[in-house]
Wavefront OBJ file of the C-alpha trace (Angstrom):
o trace
v -0.012 -0.047 -0.013
v 1.355 3.453 -0.986
v 2.314 5.612 2.034
v 1.124 8.991 2.006
v 3.162 11.564 3.951
v 4.380 15.043 4.035
v 7.711 16.104 2.540
v 9.035 16.732 5.926
v 7.613 16.255 9.311
v 8.837 19.821 10.375
v 6.649 21.295 7.672
v 3.623 19.410 8.817
v 3.961 20.578 12.325
v 4.496 24.155 11.475
v 1.031 23.831 9.661
v -0.616 22.230 12.640
v 0.661 24.912 15.068
v -0.804 27.776 12.796
v -4.112 25.836 12.805
v -4.125 25.492 16.697
v -3.375 29.186 17.091
v -5.780 30.449 14.736
v -8.588 27.977 15.792
v -8.205 28.308 19.711
v -8.530 32.046 19.297
v -12.173 31.430 19.343
v -12.227 28.983 22.327
v -13.246 31.719 24.925
v -16.531 32.205 23.197
v -17.336 28.453 23.372
v -19.550 26.995 26.012
v -20.194 23.275 26.705
v -23.918 22.740 25.960
v -26.515 19.966 26.087
v -28.167 19.154 22.810
v -31.087 21.301 21.907
v -29.772 24.270 24.312
v -27.541 26.078 21.751
v -27.716 27.414 18.190
v -26.813 25.651 14.885
v -27.090 22.222 16.657
v -28.367 20.764 13.338
v -24.874 20.514 12.195
v -24.170 18.075 14.730
v -26.293 15.528 12.688
v -24.704 13.034 10.489
v -24.368 14.204 7.095
v -23.984 10.802 5.137
v -25.504 7.387 5.069
v -22.492 5.278 6.172
v -21.918 7.377 9.182
v -25.727 7.656 10.236
v -26.116 3.876 9.660
v -23.534 3.368 12.286
v -25.052 5.692 14.764
v -21.989 7.926 14.598
v -21.163 11.721 14.335
v -17.933 10.720 12.334
v -15.860 7.655 11.712
v -12.285 6.868 12.545
v -11.555 4.701 9.729
v -8.736 4.267 7.022
v -10.728 3.934 3.916
v -11.119 5.261 0.379
v -14.590 6.510 1.312
v -14.802 10.580 0.749
v -17.828 10.635 3.151
v -15.676 9.604 6.179
v -13.239 12.623 5.146
v -16.097 15.097 5.058
v -16.775 14.857 8.728
v -13.414 13.676 9.849
v -10.751 15.792 7.955
v -7.714 13.971 9.373
v -9.027 10.900 7.360
v -8.794 12.659 3.835
v -6.292 10.821 1.682
v -4.865 11.178 -1.797
v -6.675 8.293 -3.097
v -9.945 10.318 -2.609
v -8.752 12.784 -5.240
v -11.316 13.345 -7.738
v -14.330 11.792 -5.796
v -17.670 13.487 -5.537
v -20.275 12.886 -2.856
v -24.125 13.895 -3.158
v -26.261 13.033 0.061
v -29.771 13.882 0.696
v -32.053 13.497 3.823
v -35.900 14.015 3.722
v -36.601 15.003 7.363
v -39.892 15.745 9.062
v -42.746 17.666 7.572
v -41.212 19.163 4.493
v -37.797 19.718 6.106
v -34.733 18.429 4.488
v -30.998 18.377 4.582
v -28.191 17.435 2.298
v -24.580 17.525 1.393
v -22.697 18.129 -1.820
v -18.865 17.553 -1.710
v -15.757 17.002 -3.967
v -12.146 16.228 -3.037
v -8.878 17.312 -4.699
v -5.299 16.515 -3.806
v -2.327 19.122 -3.859
v 1.241 17.944 -3.937
v 2.998 18.625 -0.742
v -0.019 20.496 0.665
v -2.382 17.552 1.260
v -5.953 16.663 0.457
v -8.868 19.227 0.542
v -12.607 18.624 0.458
v -14.846 21.368 -0.904
v -18.502 20.994 0.245
v -21.824 22.569 0.918
v -24.411 21.543 3.457
v -27.870 22.797 4.093
v -30.630 22.211 6.369
v -34.025 23.340 4.971
v -36.878 23.654 7.528
v -39.471 23.988 5.052
v -42.189 26.692 4.486
v -44.361 28.578 7.278
v -47.292 30.763 7.201
v -46.536 34.289 8.524
v -49.135 36.222 10.696
v -48.793 39.468 12.438
v -49.648 40.076 16.103
v -53.327 40.508 15.044
v -53.390 37.134 13.354
v -53.447 38.644 9.718
v -51.810 36.499 7.322
v -48.750 38.165 5.659
v -47.624 35.204 3.396
v -45.339 32.273 3.560
v -41.696 32.179 4.452
v -38.824 29.856 4.670
v -36.056 29.048 6.901
v -32.700 27.328 6.726
v -29.180 26.918 7.735
v -26.529 26.729 4.932
v -22.602 25.966 5.419
v -19.657 25.752 3.263
v -17.359 22.889 4.634
v -13.836 23.233 3.459
v -11.600 20.460 4.717
v -7.758 19.950 4.822
v -6.069 16.667 5.792
v -2.551 15.540 5.607
v -0.583 12.329 6.818
v 2.465 13.176 8.722
v 3.666 9.657 8.187
v 2.034 6.128 7.384
v 0.347 6.226 10.743
v -0.463 9.750 11.883
v -2.508 12.350 10.296
v -4.031 15.741 11.077
v -6.908 17.717 9.451
v -9.030 20.936 9.812
v -12.706 21.695 8.625
v -13.581 25.461 7.985
v -17.199 25.816 8.374
v -18.866 29.262 7.858
v -22.440 29.008 8.519
v -25.405 31.278 7.311
v -28.715 30.987 8.985
v -31.807 32.837 7.302
v -35.257 32.562 9.116
v -37.838 34.701 7.402
v -36.350 38.311 7.615
v -33.720 37.404 10.247
v -30.133 36.624 9.558
v -27.232 35.253 11.606
v -23.761 34.200 10.662
v -21.193 32.187 12.415
v -17.583 30.751 11.865
v -16.620 27.314 13.138
v -13.727 24.955 12.886
v -13.253 21.296 13.350
v -9.728 20.317 14.443
v -8.795 16.481 14.472
v -5.811 14.069 14.655
v -5.933 10.407 13.733
v -3.851 7.298 14.069
v -4.134 4.164 11.933
v -2.069 0.919 12.432
v 0.276 -0.482 9.980
v -2.308 -3.131 8.902
v -5.223 -0.556 8.941
v -7.137 -2.998 11.227
v -7.278 -0.138 13.867
v -7.944 3.451 13.739
v -8.508 6.341 16.269
v -9.367 9.948 16.026
v -9.460 12.601 18.790
v -11.595 15.917 17.593
v -12.581 19.209 18.683
v -15.670 20.126 16.797
v -17.619 23.566 16.207
v -14.811 25.769 17.694
v -16.064 29.235 16.943
v -18.401 32.050 17.438
v -21.394 33.786 15.948
v -20.293 37.186 14.137
v -23.776 38.312 13.162
v -26.663 37.503 15.461
v -30.451 37.542 15.242
v -31.364 39.922 18.146
v -27.844 41.215 19.309
v -27.628 38.123 21.486
v -24.618 35.863 21.030
v -25.440 32.270 21.099
v -23.034 29.315 21.938
v -21.989 27.176 19.103
v -22.413 23.412 19.844
v -18.704 22.626 20.661
v -17.860 19.158 21.455
v -14.625 17.356 22.335
v -14.982 13.681 21.317
v -13.069 10.496 20.351
v -13.786 7.572 18.059
v -12.112 4.241 17.072
v -12.578 1.401 14.953
v -11.333 -2.261 14.928
v -11.378 -5.185 12.705
v -10.160 -8.761 13.868
v -7.971 -10.483 11.583
v -10.176 -12.510 9.220
v -13.354 -11.273 10.650
v -16.321 -10.192 8.260
v -16.956 -7.238 10.384
v -15.696 -4.064 11.977
v -16.666 -2.525 15.215
v -16.884 1.130 15.862
v -16.744 2.978 19.258
v -17.205 6.782 20.133
v -17.008 8.733 23.347
v -18.894 12.036 22.939
v -19.196 15.266 24.798
v -15.942 14.592 26.587
v -15.967 18.418 27.704
v -19.141 17.873 29.748
v -19.708 14.959 32.367
v -23.432 15.519 33.287
v -25.534 14.603 30.206
v -28.726 13.698 32.481
v -31.646 15.823 32.900
v -34.709 15.617 35.311
v -37.385 13.394 33.599
v -40.796 13.818 35.394
v -41.935 10.482 33.680
v -38.822 8.571 35.028
v -37.863 10.265 38.290
v -34.837 9.093 40.049
v -36.386 9.635 43.445
v -39.806 8.064 44.121
v -42.092 7.969 47.151
v -44.417 4.962 47.766
v -47.927 6.414 48.023
v -49.121 3.681 50.553
v -45.991 3.381 52.954
v -44.340 6.808 52.145
v -41.014 5.066 51.748
v -38.385 6.999 49.554
v -36.474 5.199 47.013
v -33.542 6.882 45.439
v -31.339 6.092 42.680
v -27.847 4.819 43.994
v -24.714 6.551 43.104
v -23.362 3.814 41.036
v -26.549 3.514 39.023
v -26.329 7.361 38.214
v -22.792 7.267 37.407
v -22.996 4.182 35.036
v -26.207 5.942 33.327
v -24.040 9.111 32.753
v -20.900 7.167 31.493
v -23.086 5.237 28.940
v -24.753 8.513 27.677
v -21.349 9.447 26.470
v -20.861 6.252 24.344
v -21.898 5.359 20.728
v -21.385 1.863 19.331
v -21.593 0.527 15.797
v -20.892 -2.400 13.749
v -20.369 -2.740 9.942
v -20.768 -6.354 8.229
v -19.248 -7.252 5.066
v -21.912 -9.432 3.183
v -19.573 -9.873 0.223
v -17.254 -7.878 -1.838
v -19.393 -5.203 -2.475
v -22.342 -5.293 0.061
v -22.383 -4.025 3.456
v -24.865 -3.842 6.507
v -24.569 -1.525 9.198
v -26.076 -1.086 12.711
v -25.585 1.635 15.513
v -26.641 2.012 18.988
v -26.834 5.072 21.118
v -27.854 4.656 24.760
v -28.438 8.362 25.320
v -30.799 8.643 22.415
v -32.648 5.685 23.668
v -33.012 7.175 27.158
v -34.080 10.660 25.927
v -36.728 9.105 23.571
v -37.943 6.462 25.929
v -41.742 6.091 25.633
v -44.469 4.761 27.888
v -43.922 1.270 26.533
v -40.356 1.614 27.780
v -38.552 -0.364 24.723
v -38.650 1.217 21.122
v -36.113 1.388 18.546
v -35.193 4.949 18.960
v -31.688 4.323 20.127
v -30.859 2.247 17.057
v -29.786 3.214 13.413
v -29.508 0.930 10.436
v -27.864 0.959 7.107
v -26.682 -0.699 3.942
v -23.904 -0.054 1.432
v -23.401 -1.162 -2.128
v -19.748 -0.265 -3.603
v -18.274 -0.811 -6.943
v -14.985 0.309 -8.297
v -16.289 3.790 -9.063
v -19.571 4.129 -7.500
v -20.937 3.573 -4.006
v -24.597 3.949 -2.713
v -25.445 4.195 0.819
v -28.843 4.067 2.785
v -29.444 4.574 6.372
v -32.307 5.039 8.756
v -31.532 6.852 11.930
v -34.246 6.857 14.635
v -34.298 10.387 16.076
v -38.071 10.101 16.672
v -40.403 7.495 18.140
v -42.803 7.728 15.268
v -40.558 8.841 12.410
v -36.990 8.183 11.308
v -35.047 10.205 8.515
v -33.757 8.195 5.594
v -30.306 8.957 4.301
v -29.464 8.609 0.642
v -25.856 9.050 -0.330
v -24.279 8.570 -3.743
v -20.410 8.686 -4.126
v -18.613 8.587 -7.447
v -14.985 8.592 -8.178
v -14.461 10.710 -11.713
l 1 2 3 4 5 6 7 8 9 10 11 12 13 14 15 16 17 18 19 20 21 22 23 24 25 26 27 28 29 30 31 32 33 34 35 36 37 38 39 40 41 42 43 44 45 46 47 48 49 50 51 52 53 54 55 56 57 58 59 60 61 62 63 64 65 66 67 68 69 70 71 72 73 74 75 76 77 78 79 80 81 82 83 84 85 86 87 88 89 90 91 92 93 94 95 96 97 98 99 100 101 102 103 104 105 106 107 108 109 110 111 112 113 114 115 116 117 118 119 120 121 122 123 124 125 126 127 128 129 130 131 132 133 134 135 136 137 138 139 140 141 142 143 144 145 146 147 148 149 150 151 152 153 154 155 156 157 158 159 160 161 162 163 164 165 166 167 168 169 170 171 172 173 174 175 176 177 178 179 180 181 182 183 184 185 186 187 188 189 190 191 192 193 194 195 196 197 198 199 200 201 202 203 204 205 206 207 208 209 210 211 212 213 214 215 216 217 218 219 220 221 222 223 224 225 226 227 228 229 230 231 232 233 234 235 236 237 238 239 240 241 242 243 244 245 246 247 248 249 250 251 252 253 254 255 256 257 258 259 260 261 262 263 264 265 266 267 268 269 270 271 272 273 274 275 276 277 278 279 280 281 282 283 284 285 286 287 288 289 290 291 292 293 294 295 296 297 298 299 300 301 302 303 304 305 306 307 308 309 310 311 312 313 314 315 316 317 318 319 320 321 322 323 324 325 326 327 328 329 330 331 332 333 334 335 336 337 338 339 340 341 342 343 344 345 346 347 348 349 350 351 352 353 354
């Protein structure tokens, strides 16, 4: 296998230091947030079918698939040169999101991806304070995603995503600038890979109402491993490492209960609470190779299952599923990720090597 590396290691570290200084300039404006409590959280959603089918935010995997490099820039490789990706996700009640990306490799500089991502919330009826109809309006978030990745040697790589984001809601406009910074390791036999990433580092530049909202900053890690000769690969991710407590008070499932007859108080133990919180940080996925060109994928999110638990206790909201079909130049991916009890978005992704 051809080794991809920089002309000199010193050159690579100079580039990384510049990226670190420029990126971490924005860290003072970043605040750790729980999902749903900050602006532009839609860009935490998976953008392609393979990642969504495994229930992940991004993948740590040494592969030829550009959909991996879009979300994890440190996995961009020279072999992805000339590859295009088109992904579309019909969401709920007329809303949808999509991604369009292309990769090109520059000698001695590395591989870059150029993409556009959008989330369209659909059309809405507008009314004034007296409930007079004033016409329909739209709302959406739009982002360029420009990624750069380079291999320091045959095992280590670095990458940065630059993500300016424009939000247009009726006549209100906001603009933000965000970065993803990642570093990856891949073993010589490519059966093991790991990534550490800081996502959504940045700040709002233009605001809706002069109130600066926090971007969904996240520090996370991911890995993948394939047993020698096994027809499957296991994926694991540790999310929201910048914040320990991901729990919230659920009135339907309280941690402290009182027996209505005896008055006895029953409290959750420290161990139960700690274990529950720990599992909320984890994601697990498996990709099964069903042949030379066909793949099946399944992912599990304990946190998502807890947050979407229903009266019947068990449901499939914690799981995601997907399939992939790959040929020499073409790859098609489909996934269904259960964000909601009654509905789940379907991911459709097409990759083509020009």
